[in-house]
FILUMDREN-776633 format. One line per 2 residues: their letters; for each residue x, y, z of C-alpha. Coordinates in nm, 2 decimals, always signed. Layout:
a = X,Y,Z; ...
***
This chain:
mk = -9.13,+12.60,+33.58; -8.75,+12.63,+33.61
ik = -8.45,+12.53,+33.40; -8.10,+12.48,+33.55
fc = -7.79,+12.44,+33.32; -7.58,+12.17,+33.48
ga = -7.33,+12.10,+33.20; -7.22,+12.22,+32.86
ar = -7.27,+12.57,+32.99; -7.00,+12.79,+32.83
nv = -6.83,+12.46,+32.75; -6.87,+12.20,+32.48
tg = -6.89,+11.89,+32.70; -7.09,+11.75,+32.99
sa = -7.44,+11.82,+32.84; -7.70,+11.82,+33.12
hl = -8.01,+12.05,+33.16; -8.26,+12.01,+33.44
it = -8.62,+12.12,+33.40; -8.83,+12.14,+33.72
ld = -9.21,+12.16,+33.68; -9.44,+12.35,+33.91
dg = -9.54,+12.03,+34.08; -9.18,+11.94,+34.15
yk = -9.14,+11.68,+33.88; -8.78,+11.69,+33.75
il = -8.67,+11.61,+33.39; -8.31,+11.59,+33.30
ld = -8.21,+11.65,+32.94; -7.88,+11.45,+32.87
cg = -7.63,+11.34,+33.13; -7.29,+11.38,+32.96
lf = -6.93,+11.34,+33.06; -6.71,+11.64,+33.09
qg = -6.41,+11.57,+32.86; -6.06,+11.72,+32.83
kg = -5.78,+11.71,+33.08; -5.69,+11.88,+33.41
kd = -5.83,+11.89,+33.76; -6.13,+12.10,+33.66
vw = -6.26,+11.82,+33.43; -6.22,+11.56,+33.71
dn = -6.39,+11.79,+33.96; -6.68,+11.86,+33.73
nn = -6.74,+11.49,+33.67; -6.74,+11.43,+34.05
kw = -7.02,+11.68,+34.14; -7.38,+11.72,+34.06
yf = -7.59,+12.04,+34.05; -7.88,+11.84,+34.18
kp = -7.96,+11.52,+34.37; -7.97,+11.22,+34.13
se = -8.23,+11.05,+34.34; -8.47,+11.35,+34.30
vd = -8.46,+11.33,+33.91; -8.78,+11.17,+33.79
cl = -8.68,+11.09,+33.43; -8.39,+11.13,+33.19
il = -8.42,+11.21,+32.82; -8.12,+11.16,+32.59
sh = -8.06,+11.34,+32.26; -7.80,+11.10,+32.13
ah = -7.53,+10.85,+32.23; -7.21,+11.06,+32.22
id = -7.03,+11.03,+32.56; -7.04,+11.41,+32.62
ht = -7.42,+11.36,+32.63; -7.46,+11.02,+32.79
gr = -7.13,+10.94,+32.97; -7.25,+11.00,+33.32
vp = -7.57,+10.79,+33.30; -7.43,+10.49,+33.49
ql = -7.29,+10.73,+33.75; -7.63,+10.89,+33.78
vk = -7.79,+10.55,+33.84; -7.51,+10.45,+34.08
dg = -7.58,+10.78,+34.28; -7.95,+10.72,+34.32
fs = -8.14,+10.78,+34.00; -8.41,+10.51,+33.93
gd = -8.64,+10.66,+33.67; -8.70,+10.59,+33.31
iy = -8.45,+10.69,+33.04; -8.61,+10.79,+32.71
ct = -8.41,+10.79,+32.38; -8.44,+10.66,+32.02
ha = -8.39,+10.29,+31.94; -8.05,+10.35,+31.78
tr = -7.92,+10.56,+32.07; -8.01,+10.27,+32.31
sl = -7.81,+10.03,+32.08; -7.51,+10.26,+32.07
ca = -7.51,+10.33,+32.45; -7.49,+9.96,+32.52
im = -7.13,+9.95,+32.37; -7.02,+10.31,+32.43
ll = -7.09,+10.32,+32.80; -6.90,+9.99,+32.86
ds = -6.61,+10.14,+32.66; -6.63,+10.46,+32.87
ak = -6.61,+10.25,+33.19; -6.31,+10.06,+33.07
iq = -6.13,+10.38,+32.98; -6.20,+10.53,+33.32
er = -6.08,+10.22,+33.50; -5.75,+10.23,+33.30
dv = -5.71,+10.61,+33.34; -5.77,+10.59,+33.72
ew = -5.53,+10.30,+33.75; -5.26,+10.50,+33.57
hn = -5.32,+10.81,+33.77; -5.31,+10.62,+34.11
nk = -4.99,+10.43,+34.01; -4.83,+10.77,+33.92
il = -4.92,+10.90,+34.26; -4.79,+10.59,+34.44
kk = -4.46,+10.61,+34.25; -4.39,+10.98,+34.25
rr = -4.58,+11.21,+34.49; -4.80,+11.02,+34.72
kk = -4.86,+11.22,+35.04; -4.97,+11.08,+35.36
hk = -5.33,+11.20,+35.33; -5.35,+11.20,+34.95
el = -5.67,+11.02,+34.84; -5.65,+10.78,+34.54
rr = -5.90,+10.84,+34.26; -6.19,+10.60,+34.19
pl = -6.36,+10.55,+33.85; -6.69,+10.74,+33.82
yk = -6.84,+10.39,+33.75; -6.72,+10.05,+33.66
te = -6.82,+9.81,+33.38; -7.05,+9.62,+33.62
dv = -7.25,+9.95,+33.68; -7.34,+9.98,+33.31
pk = -7.60,+9.70,+33.28; -7.79,+9.84,+33.57
al = -7.83,+10.17,+33.38; -7.92,+10.00,+33.05
ql = -8.21,+9.83,+33.22; -8.38,+10.17,+33.26
yl = -8.36,+10.26,+32.88; -8.68,+10.29,+32.68
gc = -8.63,+10.30,+32.31; -8.87,+10.54,+32.12
gy = -8.94,+10.60,+31.75; -8.91,+10.93,+31.57
er = -9.21,+11.15,+31.50; -9.45,+11.02,+31.77
wv = -9.55,+11.18,+32.10; -9.45,+10.96,+32.39
ri = -9.64,+11.00,+32.72; -9.40,+11.04,+33.02
ke = -9.67,+11.12,+33.28; -10.00,+11.31,+33.29
gv = -9.94,+11.64,+33.12; -9.59,+11.56,+32.99
ev = -9.51,+11.42,+32.65; -9.18,+11.40,+32.45
lf = -9.12,+11.40,+32.07; -8.80,+11.29,+31.91
kd = -8.72,+11.43,+31.56; -8.43,+11.31,+31.35
mg = -8.13,+11.54,+31.39; -7.89,+11.39,+31.13
hi = -7.59,+11.42,+31.37; -7.50,+11.06,+31.44
lg = -7.71,+10.74,+31.42; -8.02,+10.78,+31.63
sa = -7.96,+11.15,+31.72; -8.26,+11.35,+31.78
sv = -8.40,+11.69,+31.89; -8.62,+11.68,+32.19
tl = -8.95,+11.86,+32.22; -9.14,+11.86,+32.56
ki = -9.51,+11.92,+32.56; -9.60,+12.03,+32.91
te = -9.95,+12.11,+33.03; -9.97,+12.30,+33.35
ng = -10.27,+12.49,+33.49; -10.47,+12.40,+33.17
ke = -10.21,+12.56,+32.94; -9.99,+12.37,+32.69
rl = -9.63,+12.48,+32.65; -9.35,+12.35,+32.44
ig = -8.98,+12.34,+32.53; -8.73,+12.25,+32.26
ft = -8.37,+12.11,+32.29; -8.18,+12.08,+31.97
gd = -7.92,+11.83,+32.10; -7.63,+11.85,+31.85
ig = -7.75,+12.00,+31.52; -7.65,+11.78,+31.23
rp = -7.56,+11.90,+30.89; -7.77,+11.90,+30.57
er = -7.66,+11.69,+30.28; -7.41,+11.49,+30.48
pi = -7.35,+11.12,+30.39; -7.52,+10.82,+30.56
lr = -7.79,+11.01,+30.76; -8.10,+11.21,+30.68
np = -8.11,+11.58,+30.70; -8.20,+11.75,+31.03
nh = -8.58,+11.77,+31.08; -8.70,+12.10,+31.22
lp = -8.83,+12.12,+31.57; -9.19,+12.24,+31.61
ev = -9.22,+12.61,+31.71; -9.15,+12.62,+32.08
dy = -9.18,+12.87,+32.37; -8.83,+12.82,+32.49
li = -8.53,+12.68,+32.30; -8.21,+12.52,+32.42
ce = -7.97,+12.54,+32.13; -7.61,+12.41,+32.07
st = -7.35,+12.65,+31.94; -7.02,+12.45,+31.88
yg = -6.94,+12.62,+31.55; -7.12,+12.94,+31.61
dk = -6.83,+13.15,+31.46; -6.74,+12.93,+31.16
eh = -6.86,+12.80,+30.82; -6.76,+12.47,+30.68
es = -6.63,+12.36,+30.34; -6.88,+12.22,+30.09
pp = -6.88,+11.84,+30.03; -6.71,+11.85,+29.68
eq = -6.43,+12.06,+29.83; -6.40,+11.82,+30.12
ve = -6.34,+11.52,+29.89; -6.08,+11.71,+29.69
tf = -5.90,+11.84,+29.99; -5.90,+11.49,+30.15
le = -5.74,+11.34,+29.84; -5.48,+11.62,+29.83
il = -5.38,+11.56,+30.19; -5.38,+11.18,+30.13
te = -5.16,+11.21,+29.82; -4.91,+11.44,+29.99
ac = -4.89,+11.23,+30.31; -4.88,+10.88,+30.16
ie = -4.76,+10.91,+29.80; -4.52,+11.20,+29.81
kk = -4.39,+11.17,+30.16; -4.44,+10.79,+30.17
gk = -4.55,+10.82,+30.53; -4.85,+10.74,+30.75
li = -5.17,+10.95,+30.75; -5.32,+10.92,+31.09
ip = -5.68,+11.04,+31.13; -5.81,+11.08,+31.49
af = -6.18,+11.02,+31.47; -6.46,+10.95,+31.72
sv = -6.56,+10.58,+31.70; -6.93,+10.67,+31.64
gr = -7.02,+10.89,+31.35; -6.70,+11.04,+31.23
tq = -6.53,+10.70,+31.17; -6.82,+10.56,+30.97
ei = -6.85,+10.88,+30.76; -6.48,+10.88,+30.66
vy = -6.48,+10.50,+30.59; -6.79,+10.55,+30.37
mm = -6.63,+10.83,+30.18; -6.32,+10.61,+30.12
dk = -6.54,+10.32,+30.02; -6.71,+10.54,+29.75
le = -6.37,+10.67,+29.63; -6.24,+10.31,+29.61
ta = -6.55,+10.20,+29.41; -6.50,+10.49,+29.18
gk = -6.13,+10.40,+29.13; -6.01,+10.73,+29.29
lp = -5.86,+10.60,+29.61; -5.48,+10.52,+29.59
kl = -5.39,+10.16,+29.65; -5.29,+10.18,+30.02
pv = -5.37,+9.97,+30.33; -5.63,+10.14,+30.55
yv = -5.67,+10.04,+30.91; -5.96,+10.13,+31.15
ds = -5.79,+10.08,+31.49; -6.07,+10.09,+31.74
pl = -6.27,+9.80,+31.88; -6.55,+10.04,+31.96
av = -6.56,+10.16,+31.60; -6.58,+9.80,+31.48
na = -6.88,+9.74,+31.71; -7.04,+10.07,+31.63
tk = -7.01,+10.01,+31.25; -7.21,+9.68,+31.30
iy = -7.48,+9.88,+31.48; -7.49,+10.13,+31.20
gs = -7.56,+9.84,+30.96; -7.85,+9.72,+31.18
hp = -8.03,+10.05,+31.18; -8.11,+10.13,+30.81
ec = -8.42,+10.32,+30.92; -8.18,+10.61,+30.99
fd = -8.01,+10.60,+30.64; -8.07,+10.87,+30.38
nn = -8.18,+10.80,+30.02; -7.83,+10.83,+29.88
ln = -7.69,+10.55,+30.10; -8.00,+10.34,+30.03
ey = -7.93,+10.37,+29.66; -7.56,+10.31,+29.70
ll = -7.65,+9.98,+29.88; -7.79,+9.86,+29.55
td = -7.44,+9.86,+29.40; -7.23,+9.79,+29.72
dn = -7.39,+9.59,+30.00; -7.12,+9.69,+30.24
pf = -7.06,+10.07,+30.24; -6.82,+10.04,+30.54
gf = -6.58,+9.79,+30.39; -6.35,+9.75,+30.09
nd = -6.05,+9.53,+29.98; -5.77,+9.73,+30.14
lt = -5.96,+9.81,+30.46; -5.88,+9.62,+30.79
yt = -6.06,+9.66,+31.12; -5.82,+9.58,+31.41
rs = -5.95,+9.46,+31.74; -5.66,+9.33,+31.95
vd = -5.40,+9.53,+32.13; -5.12,+9.34,+31.95
es = -5.27,+9.43,+31.61; -5.28,+9.79,+31.72
ka = -4.92,+9.79,+31.84; -4.81,+9.63,+31.52
ln = -4.92,+9.94,+31.33; -4.65,+10.14,+31.50
dl = -4.39,+9.91,+31.35; -4.52,+9.95,+30.99
kk = -4.27,+10.14,+30.78; -4.48,+10.16,+30.46
pc = -4.73,+10.43,+30.38; -5.08,+10.36,+30.52
ii = -5.39,+10.53,+30.66; -5.49,+10.48,+31.02
vs = -5.82,+10.59,+31.15; -5.83,+10.56,+31.53
ss = -6.02,+10.71,+31.83; -6.06,+10.93,+32.01
gm = -6.11,+11.24,+31.79; -5.95,+11.48,+32.04
mn = -5.65,+11.24,+32.09; -5.69,+11.26,+32.47
ag = -5.77,+10.89,+32.51; -5.79,+10.56,+32.33
rv = -5.55,+10.40,+32.09; -5.48,+10.71,+31.88
kh = -5.30,+10.86,+32.18; -5.04,+10.58,+32.14
hl = -5.02,+10.65,+31.76; -4.96,+11.01,+31.85
fn = -4.68,+10.92,+32.09; -4.51,+10.70,+31.83
ni = -4.55,+10.93,+31.53; -4.57,+11.29,+31.64
dn = -4.19,+11.34,+31.62; -4.16,+11.17,+31.28
ek = -4.14,+11.42,+30.99; -4.29,+11.17,+30.75
st = -4.61,+11.13,+30.95; -4.92,+11.34,+30.90
fl = -5.21,+11.39,+31.14; -5.54,+11.50,+30.99
ii = -5.77,+11.64,+31.26; -6.13,+11.63,+31.13
gy = -6.35,+11.77,+31.39; -6.38,+11.98,+31.71
cs = -6.12,+11.94,+31.98; -6.13,+12.09,+32.32
pd = -5.85,+12.35,+32.35; -5.68,+12.17,+32.64
tp = -5.67,+11.83,+32.46; -5.37,+11.71,+32.24
gg = -5.58,+11.76,+31.93; -5.68,+12.12,+32.04
ml = -5.32,+12.21,+32.12; -5.19,+12.07,+31.79
kq = -5.46,+12.28,+31.61; -5.32,+12.58,+31.79
gi = -4.97,+12.51,+31.66; -4.80,+12.39,+31.97
ee = -4.43,+12.29,+31.91; -4.40,+12.01,+32.18
lk = -4.64,+11.79,+32.36; -4.62,+11.59,+32.68
lf = -4.74,+11.24,+32.64; -4.72,+10.96,+32.89
ge = -4.49,+11.17,+33.10; -4.25,+11.23,+32.81
ik = -4.19,+11.55,+32.61; -4.23,+11.50,+32.23
kv = -4.13,+11.75,+31.96; -4.40,+11.81,+31.70
ka = -4.22,+11.72,+31.38; -4.52,+11.56,+31.20
ti = -4.74,+11.76,+30.96; -5.06,+11.87,+31.12
kt = -5.36,+11.92,+30.89; -5.72,+12.01,+30.98
md = -6.05,+11.96,+30.81; -6.35,+12.09,+31.02
sf = -6.58,+12.01,+30.73; -6.60,+11.65,+30.85
sa = -6.77,+11.78,+31.17; -7.11,+11.64,+31.23
hg = -7.21,+11.98,+31.39; -7.37,+12.24,+31.18
dr = -7.18,+12.56,+31.12; -7.34,+12.90,+31.21
ke = -7.53,+12.93,+30.88; -7.67,+12.57,+30.91
ml = -7.76,+12.63,+31.28; -7.94,+12.95,+31.19
ey = -8.13,+12.78,+30.91; -8.23,+12.50,+31.14
is = -8.38,+12.72,+31.42; -8.51,+12.99,+31.18
nq = -8.87,+12.88,+31.24; -8.83,+12.98,+31.61
kk = -8.79,+13.35,+31.56; -9.14,+13.45,+31.65
sa = -9.23,+13.17,+31.90; -8.92,+13.14,+32.12
kt = -8.93,+13.38,+32.41; -8.56,+13.30,+32.49
vf = -8.29,+13.10,+32.31; -8.04,+12.95,+32.56
lv = -7.70,+12.88,+32.39; -7.52,+12.57,+32.52
hg = -7.26,+12.32,+32.40; -7.00,+12.58,+32.29
ey = -6.70,+12.77,+32.42; -6.80,+13.12,+32.55
et = -6.56,+13.28,+32.30; -6.77,+13.12,+32.02
qq = -7.11,+13.17,+32.18; -7.07,+13.55,+32.20
pf = -7.03,+13.61,+31.82; -7.31,+13.35,+31.76
sk = -7.54,+13.54,+31.99; -7.47,+13.86,+31.80
yl = -7.52,+13.67,+31.47; -7.86,+13.54,+31.58
ie = -7.97,+13.89,+31.69; -7.86,+14.03,+31.35
ng = -8.08,+13.77,+31.19; -8.41,+13.84,+31.37
fn = -8.38,+13.67,+31.71; -8.45,+13.88,+32.02
ni = -8.36,+13.73,+32.36; -8.04,+13.52,+32.37
ei = -7.90,+13.39,+32.70; -7.56,+13.22,+32.75
pk = -7.60,+13.04,+33.08; -7.32,+13.00,+33.33
pg = -7.26,+12.66,+33.49; -7.53,+12.60,+33.75
qe = -7.73,+12.90,+33.65; -8.11,+12.87,+33.69
fe = -8.39,+13.05,+33.50; -8.76,+13.09,+33.58
ls = -8.96,+13.02,+33.26; -9.25,+13.26,+33.23
ft = -9.55,+13.18,+33.01; -9.76,+13.50,+33.07
***
């Protein structure tokens, strides 16, 4: 049996890990989009480390685009097998992949127009989207929704188990039970490790003890704030930005997961009378649709949210909250002069409507941007976290005059202590732990941290690197 790391290897995005059984059967874990900017990202998204037509089945850990964003492309390039995931992941993919296709179409159109106007050479090829909106339904037809906590037969000798991961709605760890030569072996994939005691979703549910473990490592060198400190810090930032400076507080947030969490927190603050009287806008059509899907999957909610529903039947809506859909509504927010809160995607500020809010507000001293999660270093969000003084947006250089605040505690990824606790039951069973979904500079200290805490064999795979799995 072999495993090849085809994405999210010494990188946070593009999750894809290929397992090849002794009989040649190929199982792909995740099929995510590489995200960020630059030619490397474009090149990575336009190559495969395998032939899509030779993959027999695909298993998805959750719906985030860096884990599912290349699925229509995989199908377009020849894959025709079954796609296994949880019911909520299937629901979210139906809207997220269409949104991804539309973004690609717009981005490619902008890129090609730029070439045509400025530097088109005689033999310069124009870009094409990885896939278009019409390719998405073809992929969705292959999805098979599965419940948590039940073994699902893929083929003779191969079963899959999804366990709730508490990362986003429908997120799951993946355990493969593989029987070869009369011996049963377990391979585990954490997907993205959620955080205990976070709002909305249940706590992560431990994987069974496995022979080999593929483990995420996004925050392998950090520890997050506790929830009470998070609420207090958020209110302090909100007060300074909107009450004292009388400006806008703009919160870049991924449409699925982060947006619902921050809206739920403000809903509870409003119910408790602690949220200042300010207009709040969620400016993302995808977030609007995703929030509706959240409401239709109560099987994923934790006990606290179920209890809160007894006093507030809409945890994602309050009097001063407006969900905007149209482009005109979004543009109108740039003309607002009064203090307000705008939650808009994407979280890294490299795409979506928030990029326009960034363009219109980054050089305004009264504006505040609150970055609430991981940002790739080469994205606008990542560069702002690093303290960059000017930013190139839509071909124009903008001075950074707005206040930049960060709160990594909103991250849906566990920190190093939370990840260690989650995989602690694997110390004796796992022959090797493969670290994925993290920057190499973060994975190195996390590897050392795991060894200091009782783990033995840690590997940090390179892109395209393949390992033989030994069960002797």
